[in-house]
N, C-alpha and C positions, 0 to 999 in steps of 0.2 A: 504494500500500500504506500503510495506517495504521500507527501505532506498535503498536497491539494486534495487528494482523495480522503485523507484522514479528516481534514477540516470540513469537507462536505458531509462526510458520514456523521461527524459529531453534530453539526448544525441540524441535519435532518433528524437525527435521533432525538435531539434536545427539543425541537419544535414539533415534530410530527408524532414520534413515539411517546415521549413523555408529556407532550402538549404543554410545555412550559414556555412562558413568555421570556423575553430577554431584559425585563426590567431588573433593576437592582444590580447585582454583581454576578452575571453569568460566568465570568472567568473563575471567580471564587467557588461557585457552585460546581463547576466541572472539575476544578482542582480537587475539591473534596470528594467528588465521585471517583476520580482517578485514584486517590489515596485509599478510599474505602475498598474499591475493587482490588487494588494491589494488596491490601491487607488480607482480604479474603483469599486471594491467590496464594499469598504467603502461608496463611494458616492451613490451607488444604495441602500444599506441597511440602512445606517445611515444618510448620508449627504443630501439626497434629501429634507428633511424637514428643512435643515439649510440654511442660506444665501449663495448665489452663491460664495461669497468671501471665504468661508471656503473651497470649492472645489478648487478654484484658489490657495489657500495656500497649498493644498496637491500636486497640479500638478507643480507649479512653480519651486520648488527645483529639480524636476525630469526632466522636459522637457521645462522649460522656460514658457513664457506667453501662456496662452490658446489662440489658434488661430494663433500662430506664425507658420511659415513654418515647423520648427523642430517638434513642438508639433503635428501639423496636419499630417505630414508624419509618425510619430510614430503611431498615431491612425489609419491611413490608413493601415499600416503594420499589426497591430493587427486585423483589420477588414478582410483584405485579408487572413490572416492566420486562420481565423475562431475562433479567441479567444474572440471576442466581437460581440454582436448584438446591434442594435440600432433602436430606434423609431424616435423621432423627431430630434435628432441631435447626431452625432457620439461622440463628446467630452463631452457633458453634459447629453445627453439622453441615454447613452449606459449602457449596463450591460454585465457581463461575460457570454459567451456561456457555455454549458456543457464542451466543450474542454478547454475553458479558466479556468473554475473552476478546472478541472483536472490538468492542467499544474500548476496553482497557488498552488494547494495542494502538488504537487510533489516538486515544488520550495521551498515551506515553509518547507517541510520535510527534504530536502537536503540543507537547508540554511547554514549549517556550513561545507559543503564539497566544494571541488574545482571541478567545472564541467569539466574543461579541462583535468583532470586526469582520467576521466571515461573511 
C-alpha cells in the first residue's frame, strides 16, 4: 500500500465506515486508534504469555483502566466497526480482524501525515 492509498483508505474508513465527522481533532482520534490497535496486536502476538499487568500498562495511558466505561465503549466501537474479533473476552481475549490489520497498516504508514488534510 502506498502512502496515497493509505491516506485514502483511512479517510474512507473514518467517514464512511465509522461515519465520523472531521470536527475537533481527527488527527488525534486516528493516532489513538492506531495506538489502541497496535496494543491489541501486541497483546495477541507478544503479550498473551506475559502477566495481565503488562496488558493493563499498555491500555491504561490510552483508555484508562481496563473495564472502565470509557475503555469498554472504545472496545465496543472497535468491535462494531469490525476491527477486532474476540473469543473469551473483548478486552483481553481479542485480536485484530483482517480489517483491523489493514487499517493499522494504513495508520502506521501514514503516521506522520495529518489525516484531516486528506
